[in-house]
C-alpha positions as CSV (number, residue, x, y, z in Angstrom):
1,M,1.7,-10.7,-19.8
2,V,2.6,-12.2,-16.5
3,I,-0.1,-13.9,-14.3
4,G,1.9,-14.6,-11.2
5,G,4.1,-17.3,-12.8
6,S,7.5,-15.8,-14.0
7,S,10.7,-16.3,-11.9
8,E,11.8,-13.7,-9.5
9,S,14.9,-13.0,-11.6
10,E,12.8,-12.3,-14.6
11,A,10.7,-9.9,-12.5
12,A,13.7,-8.1,-11.0
13,G,15.4,-7.7,-14.4
14,S,12.3,-6.7,-16.4
15,S,12.5,-3.2,-17.8
16,S,8.6,-2.9,-17.6
17,R,6.9,-1.8,-14.4
18,L,5.3,-4.5,-12.3
19,L,1.8,-4.0,-11.1
20,L,-0.2,-6.3,-8.7
21,L,-3.8,-6.3,-9.9
22,V,-6.5,-7.9,-7.6
23,E,-9.9,-8.2,-9.3
24,D,-12.3,-11.0,-8.7
25,E,-14.3,-10.7,-12.0
26,A,-12.5,-12.8,-14.5
27,D,-13.4,-10.8,-17.6
28,A,-12.6,-7.4,-15.9
29,R,-9.3,-8.9,-14.7
30,S,-8.3,-10.2,-18.1
31,I,-9.2,-7.0,-20.0
32,L,-7.4,-4.7,-17.5
33,T,-4.3,-6.9,-17.6
34,R,-4.1,-6.6,-21.3
35,R,-4.8,-2.8,-21.4
36,M,-2.2,-2.2,-18.5
37,Q,0.4,-4.2,-20.5
38,A,-0.2,-2.0,-23.5
39,A,0.2,1.0,-21.1
40,G,3.7,-0.2,-20.0
41,W,2.8,-2.3,-17.0
42,T,3.3,-6.1,-16.4
43,C,0.5,-7.4,-14.2
44,L,0.5,-9.9,-11.6
45,A,-3.1,-10.7,-11.8
46,H,-5.1,-12.4,-9.0
47,P,-8.7,-13.1,-8.3
48,D,-8.4,-12.4,-4.6
49,A,-6.2,-10.9,-2.0
50,E,-5.3,-14.2,-0.4
51,S,-3.7,-15.6,-3.6
52,A,-2.0,-12.1,-4.3
53,M,-0.3,-12.2,-0.9
54,Q,1.4,-15.5,-1.8
55,D,2.8,-14.2,-5.2
56,P,6.5,-14.8,-5.2
57,Q,7.1,-11.5,-7.0
58,L,5.2,-9.5,-4.5
59,R,8.2,-7.7,-3.3
60,F,9.1,-6.4,-6.7
61,V,5.8,-4.6,-7.4
62,E,5.8,-0.9,-7.9
63,A,2.0,-0.3,-7.3
64,V,-1.1,-2.3,-6.5
65,V,-4.6,-1.9,-7.9
66,A,-7.3,-3.7,-6.0
67,D,-11.0,-3.8,-6.2
68,L,-12.7,-2.8,-3.0
69,M,-15.0,-5.9,-2.9
70,L,-13.3,-9.1,-3.7
71,G,-16.1,-11.7,-3.1
72,E,-18.2,-12.8,0.0
73,G,-16.0,-14.2,2.7
74,R,-12.7,-12.8,1.2
75,M,-10.4,-10.1,2.3
76,N,-11.5,-6.8,0.7
77,G,-9.2,-4.2,-0.7
78,I,-8.9,-2.1,2.3
79,E,-8.0,-5.2,4.5
80,L,-5.5,-6.0,1.7
81,I,-3.7,-2.6,2.3
82,R,-3.2,-3.3,6.0
83,V,-1.8,-6.8,5.3
84,L,0.5,-5.5,2.6
85,R,1.8,-2.8,5.0
86,A,2.3,-5.5,7.8
87,Q,4.4,-7.5,5.3
88,G,6.6,-4.5,4.5
89,V,5.0,-3.7,1.1
90,R,4.7,0.0,1.1
91,V,4.1,0.7,-2.6
92,P,1.0,2.9,-3.3
93,V,-2.3,1.2,-3.6
94,V,-5.2,2.3,-5.9
95,I,-8.6,1.0,-4.8
96,V,-11.3,0.8,-7.4
97,T,-14.9,0.6,-6.7
98,A,-18.3,1.1,-8.2
99,F,-19.6,2.7,-4.9
100,A,-17.2,5.5,-4.0
101,D,-19.2,7.1,-1.2
102,K,-17.8,9.2,1.5
103,A,-17.6,6.5,4.1
104,R,-15.7,4.1,1.8
105,L,-13.4,6.9,0.6
106,K,-12.6,7.7,4.4
107,D,-12.0,4.1,5.2
108,A,-9.7,3.6,2.1
109,L,-7.6,6.8,2.9
110,N,-7.3,5.9,6.6
111,A,-6.1,2.5,5.6
112,G,-3.4,4.2,3.5
113,A,-4.9,4.0,-0.1
114,A,-3.1,6.4,-2.4
115,Y,-6.2,6.9,-4.6
116,L,-9.8,5.8,-4.9
117,L,-10.9,5.3,-8.4
118,E,-14.5,5.0,-9.2
119,K,-15.8,2.5,-11.8
120,P,-16.2,2.7,-14.7
121,F,-12.9,4.2,-15.6
122,A,-10.8,4.6,-18.7
123,T,-7.4,2.9,-18.9
124,D,-5.7,6.2,-19.5
125,S,-7.3,7.5,-16.1
126,L,-5.7,4.6,-14.2
127,R,-2.4,5.0,-16.1
128,E,-2.3,8.7,-15.0
129,V,-3.2,7.9,-11.5
130,L,-0.5,5.2,-11.2
131,N,2.1,7.5,-12.7
132,R,1.1,10.2,-10.3
133,V,1.1,8.1,-7.1
134,T,4.2,6.2,-7.9
135,S,6.1,9.5,-8.4
136,I,4.6,10.8,-5.1
137,N,5.5,7.5,-3.3
138,V,9.2,7.7,-4.2
139,D,9.4,11.3,-2.8
140,L,7.5,10.5,0.4
141,A,9.5,7.3,0.9
142,R,12.8,9.2,0.6
143,M,11.4,11.8,3.1
144,V,10.4,9.2,5.6
145,D,13.7,7.3,5.3
146,R,15.7,10.5,5.7
147,A,13.7,11.6,8.8
148,L,13.8,8.3,10.5
149,S,17.4,7.5,9.8
150,K,18.6,10.7,11.6
151,K,16.9,9.6,14.9
152,R,18.7,6.4,15.6
153,L,15.4,4.5,16.2
154,T,15.6,0.8,17.0
155,P,14.2,-1.6,14.5
156,K,10.9,-2.0,16.5
157,E,10.6,1.8,16.8
158,D,11.3,2.3,13.1
159,G,8.6,-0.3,12.2
160,V,6.0,1.4,14.6
161,A,7.0,4.8,13.3
162,R,6.4,3.8,9.7
163,L,2.9,2.3,10.5
164,V,2.1,5.5,12.4
165,L,3.0,7.5,9.3
166,K,0.7,5.4,7.2
167,G,-2.2,6.5,9.4
168,L,-2.6,3.4,11.6
169,S,-3.9,3.8,15.1
170,S,-2.0,2.3,18.1
171,A,-4.7,-0.5,18.3
172,E,-4.3,-1.3,14.6
173,I,-0.5,-1.5,14.9
174,A,-0.8,-3.7,17.9
175,A,-3.1,-6.1,16.1
176,I,-0.8,-6.1,13.0
177,T,2.5,-6.6,14.8
178,G,1.1,-9.0,17.5
179,N,2.0,-6.7,20.4
180,S,-0.2,-5.2,23.1
181,E,-1.5,-1.7,22.6
182,K,0.5,-0.6,25.8
183,T,3.8,-1.9,24.1
184,I,3.0,0.1,21.0
185,K,2.4,3.2,23.1
186,Q,5.7,2.7,24.9
187,H,7.4,2.6,21.5
188,L,5.6,5.7,20.5
189,T,6.8,7.5,23.6
190,Q,10.3,6.8,22.7
191,I,9.8,7.7,19.1
192,Y,8.2,11.1,20.1
193,F,11.0,11.6,22.6
194,K,13.7,11.1,20.0
195,F,12.0,13.5,17.5
196,G,11.4,16.0,20.4
197,V,7.6,16.2,19.8
198,E,4.6,15.6,22.1
199,G,2.3,13.7,19.9
200,R,1.2,12.3,16.5
201,A,0.3,15.5,14.9
202,E,3.7,17.2,15.7
203,F,5.4,13.9,14.6
204,F,3.7,14.1,11.2
205,H,4.6,17.7,10.8
206,T,8.2,16.9,11.5
207,V,8.4,14.3,8.9
208,F,6.3,15.9,6.3
209,P,6.9,19.7,6.9
210,T,4.5,22.0,5.1
């Protein structure tokens, strides 16, 4: 079991799959860590998003499981997704919650969650979800890399394009990157021009053809 303390070389060389687990309830965090270890995952377990983002092994994780609510005054699971994306961590994120209403589902998916899993859930269910979303994520990542590499985007355009493909709005991208919304829209104009499309919907269809 790993609780955020092993060296980076150990994480990189480990044959087990590395999972970032963010759960504020100590008992639930401990139980889930043990069960996911038995299911073939090594957990970097954290009580809140703030400490999770400081984990030295963060860049090695293959997936993230985060509770939606992480304590009053703390970053929640949806906010964590946006911060992860801003830091270049593009692995799939599974949000778990005891209150999976339509509004929360929409917010989670719009933020880029790969799956919303309602509590209580069986360990087998989480394992199946993780296997599914990590397989899909590899395929989608290759699709995105292939599409963007062909268009000779600048580094800034590439970053903006990836955030757009995660479903973020121009205003959200501006806030994350520290640019004005006008600057982001200028980047988008160039991206759309290079792809020969007129807007976001055509851009998505070009990268993810149906």
